[in-house]
N, C-alpha and C positions, 0 to 999 in steps of 0.2 A: 801325506798329509806335510810330514815335513819338508818336504820340497817346496810344497806350494805357500808353506809359512813363510820359508826364504826368502823365494820371489816375490810376495808377498810384503815382504819387510824391505825387500832392497827398493819399492818403488818410494819415492819423496813425496809429502808435500806437493812441491811444485810440479814435479812429473805429474803427479793428480788431477791440479788445479790444471795444467796445462792441458791435460787431454779433456775434460768436461771443458774448456772452455774454447776447445776447437770444434766437438761434437754439437757446442751451441750453436755456434758460430755455424756451423752448416745446415744446420736446422732451421735458423730463422734465414738463411741464403736462401733455402727452398721455397720457407712460407711465402718469403717475401717479391720472390719470382714467380709463383703463382698466384700471388695477389696482382702483380705486374701486370699478367698474362691475360688474367683475366677482366683486368679494367681495359687493355688494349682491345681484346675482342668483345667486349659489349659497349667501348665505342665504338668500333667498325660498323656495328651491326644497329647502333641507335645514333648515331649521330651521320649529319650530310655532310661531304668535302667540302668545302668552305674556299679552296682553290690558295689558300695560305693569305688572303687580306685580311681577314681577322685579326687587325696585331693585339686585342685585347685577348687572346687566347697565346698567343707568343709569348706573352709579359707574364699570364698565370703559367705555364707549363716551365719558363724560367724559375718563377719563384718558387714552385715547386721541387724541380731540382737541387735546387740550391739548398731547402731544407732535407731533401732525402740524403744529398752528400754532406750536410754539416752533421745532421743526428745518426749515421750509421755509424756503426762500432767499427774502426779499422780491420778486426780479423771478420767481416761479412764483406767488406769490402775486398778483401783480396781475395773471395771466394766470387761474387759474382759480377766483381769488374776486372777479370780477367779474359783473357785470348778464346777461349769456352764461352764466357760468359757474353761478349761481342757475336762471334758466331749466332748464337741461338738468339740472339737478339735482332741480327741483322738478316737472320735465313728462314728457322722457322713457320712464323704465323706471316710472312710474304709471301711465302712459297705454298705454303696453302692456300692463300688466297688468289695466288699466283693461277693456281690449279682450277679454281673456280672461275675465274674468269675466262681460263681458255674453253671453259665447257660451258658458257654463254652464249647467246646468240649476239649479243649486241658486242661493239667492238669497243664503245669507249672503256672501258674497265680494261681490255687489253693496254687500252694506252697510258691509263693510271697509274698501272702496277709495272709499266717497262720505265715509266720516266721515274719510278722507284731504285729499279733494278740500274740503271747509265750512272743515278748520284754514288749507291751504295756500292756498286762494281768499282767506280772510279776509287772509291776509299779501301778495299779490298785490295785491288792492287797496289797502290802506295804502298798500304803497310804490312806487301806480301811476305816482307824482310824481317819483318821485327821480331821471330820469335826466335831467328838465327844472330842476328844483330841486334841487340837491344838499346833500347834508349841509354841517355847518361849514367841516370839512376832510377831504383826499383821508384822511386817516390814519383820521378815527372811519366814513369809509364804509367803506377795506377792513375794518375792523371789522364796519360791520352786515353787509356782504357774507357774510364767513364767518361770523357767525349764523347768516344764511339757510339756506346751503349746508348747513351739519349740522344744524340743524334741519330739514331737508325731509327728509334721510335717516332723524334720529331717526325722522320721524315715521310712515315705511313699513316701516324697520328688524322682520324677524320678533318679534325678542329685545327691540327695546327697544318697539316698539308704541305709540308714542307720539299715535298720532291716536284709538287707544281710549280710552287714560291718557284723553285729555285728553277725551273725549266721555262718559266713565262721571262726571267729577269735575269738569266746567266746563258743559258742553253740555246735555246731558239734563238735569242736577238745576235748572242757575240759565239758562240761558239760552233755552232750549227752552219754558218756561212763559211767556218775555216775547214770543218771538220768532214762536208758533205764531198766536195774533191777527192781529198785522201781518205777517205773510206773508198768510194767507189774505185779507185785506184788499186786498193790493197784489194778488195775484194778478187780482182782480174787478177793482180796478182800472186793471190797466196793461193787461187785456185787452181793457176797455172804449174804453181811451184810444186802444188801436192799429185797431180795428175802427171807432173816430170818425173817425177820422185818415184812415183808407181812405176810407172809406164818405163821409165829403165831400171826398176828394182838395185834401186841405190837406197831403197828403205833403211835396209841396213848399216851404213856407212852413218848416214845420221842417227841412229839407234847406239852404234859403237861409240860417236862422240858426246851422246848424250850420258851415257853410263859411265862416262871416266868422269864426269862433272863432281864438285862438291855436293852434300849433301843441302847445301843451303842452296848454292844457287840450281842447283839441281829442282826444290821448290819454287825462288824465286820461277824459274825459267815455267816451271809448270804454271802457277798461277797467273805468271804476264801473258801467255800466250794463249789462260782461259781468258780472262777477261780483256787486254789491249784493242785488238781489233773485234769484237764481240761490244765494247762499247760505243769506240765509233760507229759502227755498224746500226746501235740501237739510236743512238743521239739522230743519224741519216735518216731512220727509221719513222723518229716519233715526229719527226717536223716534216714532213711528205705527206702525202694526201693520202697514198696507196694505204691500207689498212692490212694487206698480205703480208708485208715484212713486218709488219707489229704482232701479228699473230707469232710468225715464225721466231723475231729474237727471243719476242715472251717465253715460248716452248724451251726456246734453248737454257735462259736463264733460270727456269725451272726446274730444268734436271739439272744444268750443270751447280747450281746450289745446294742439292742433294750428294751432289758429289765431291762439293768442296767441303761438307758439311763429315762426312765419311773420311775423309783426306785429313783432315784437321784431329777428328777425336781419334786416328786409328795410327797417325804415323808415331805420335810415340813411340808402341809398340813395335809397327810395323815399319817405321821407314828406312831401318837398317839393315832390312831384307831387302839383299840382289832383286831389282826389279820393279820395288814399287812404284818408284814415281814414274818407269816408262809406263806401267799399266795407264797411271792417271791419264800421263799426257795422252797414249794412245786414244783413250776412252775419250779426254777432254774432246781431242780431234774427232774424233768420231759422230759428237753430238752436234760441233757447232758446222760442219761444210753441211752445203747442201746437197751434195754429190750423191751424200750417205744417207740423208734423212733420220739418223741418227737421231736426236733428241724427238722426232715425231713418233717412230714406232716406240722409243722407250717411254713418251709421256701416255701415249694410249695402250700399249700393252699391259705394263707395269704399272705408272703412275695413279693411272682413272681408275682402274679396279681396285688397287688398293685404297683409292679415297671416298671408294663410291658413289663416283661420279659416271657413272655408266651412262645411265638413261638419258642425264644432263647435254654428257658430248652427243649422245644419239639425234639428241634436239637439236643444237648446233647444228649439226650437220646435215640434218634434212632443212631446216629452216637456209643455211647456206647454197644446199642443190635446188631448192624452190626459188632462190632469186637466182640460180645461175639458168634453171630452167625458163625462166618466166623471159631473160634476156634475150635469148635465142628463138621466143617464138613470137611471131606477130600478136601485137595488139586483139585483134578483132580474133586471133583461136584462142588467147591465152583461158577462156574461160570454159572452153571445152576439156581442152589439157587441165584443170582445175577438178572440174567433175571426175576424170578421169582417175588421176590421183585420189580425190576422196572416195572413188566407188573401191579403190586398191586396199587403203586402208581400212576403210569402214564395212566390208564384208566378212565375216568371218569365216576362213578359211584354215580349215585340219593342218594344210599344209602347201608346199610349193608347188604339187601339181594342179592343186584344186586352179591357183592362176594363172599357170600354167593353160588349163582347157576352157578359160573365159576369152572366147574369143573378142571380147571386146577391149583388152588387155594384149593382144598379141600386137606383134611390131612388126605387119607385113602389108601389103599393097590393099588386101579387104580392112584393115585397120585403117589407115591412112585414108580409102574410101568409105568409111564410116566417119571418121573424123572429119572430112570435107561436108559429108550432107547434114550432119549435124551440128555445119557449124554457123556462126552469124551470119554468113553468105548466103545460107539456105534457110532463109525467114519460115519459108512453109514447113519445113521440117523440122525446125526448131522448137513452133505451132506443136506439131505435131507429138514431139518428146517430152515437151513442158505437159501436153495433156495428159498424153501415158504415165508420165510418172506420179501426178495428182490422183489419177485413177485409182491408184498401187496404194495411196497415203504419202509416197515420199513429195518432201521439197521439192520445186522446179529447179531450184541452183543451189545443190549439196554440197557443200564441203566441208573442210578439217580446220583448223587452227593452222594447223601446219601450208596451208596452199588457199 
């Protein structure tokens, strides 16, 4: 007891007050972050996107931000408006919403969140060096982190919709005409360079050069590779009519944002370990290049099951498959194909063998003959089929929501 009493006696009132103040700041910061997160989630699901056109919401957002900055204690600011706080504000919620967008049949939400990642990716790229090359003063750094924190929220809140506003007034009219040809050339050049390195077995030379770089430069190179070209390609994707590339790059940003979050949180303890940034760099390349399809594999086999979105993804795949099938079938034969697909989904089968034993679902000459005989070209057979189905109590044109 005497040793404990001596230890307690050595703690000055100032130290005790400082400890209590730090604990209170941390608790207050956590509560504040939870409230901000709840507000963002509720706003996203309750409000429709305004395309950034209602300026009164921008004025209200600016006023609320000003009040929060003025009234928040300095100790709380240092916890919330930090590098970690900025990454959380700009990554976690957009990451989950991007996953949901990729699991819906519509491609409109893919474009909405891809426009967000083009803006946030640019900010992450520009500020990649800040953790190692600090700003002029601690106060200036605090102001910058405050700007980043609220800027990310402004980008994806539905009633401010800053990402769409920037896209309509800056990205599409100003940047896209300049970036699109550069992006196309870089895509061909990067793919060719990677294949040359792999085929020539020179990967070890690139790795040897990378590991001798200083820690700060390794971090910058890793983030630059993960954001520079994907940023250009994403801007090109959102300004073209083809929606396939929107989906590809949104899948990439969803996976890369999680990788960036892991790197940002672990590099303080693991950044000095040999090979840490090498693993991050090669993982980034694996996710980015279409030849590997790494993003799609991680998305489907890791992120979707963890997020509980497997059924939504299956629905999206089914709808997209339906569109591809209908596009490859003549219009006068699409109705029969719909009926066959509906039959396969509506029939209760205990296993795959029952489907294989159903002559109507076999892909062979007899099935093709059946499809011909029951098509709209053979009206007599069509009337017999409809009469037979009505006698069995089934509707004449049975279908599902998928087809």
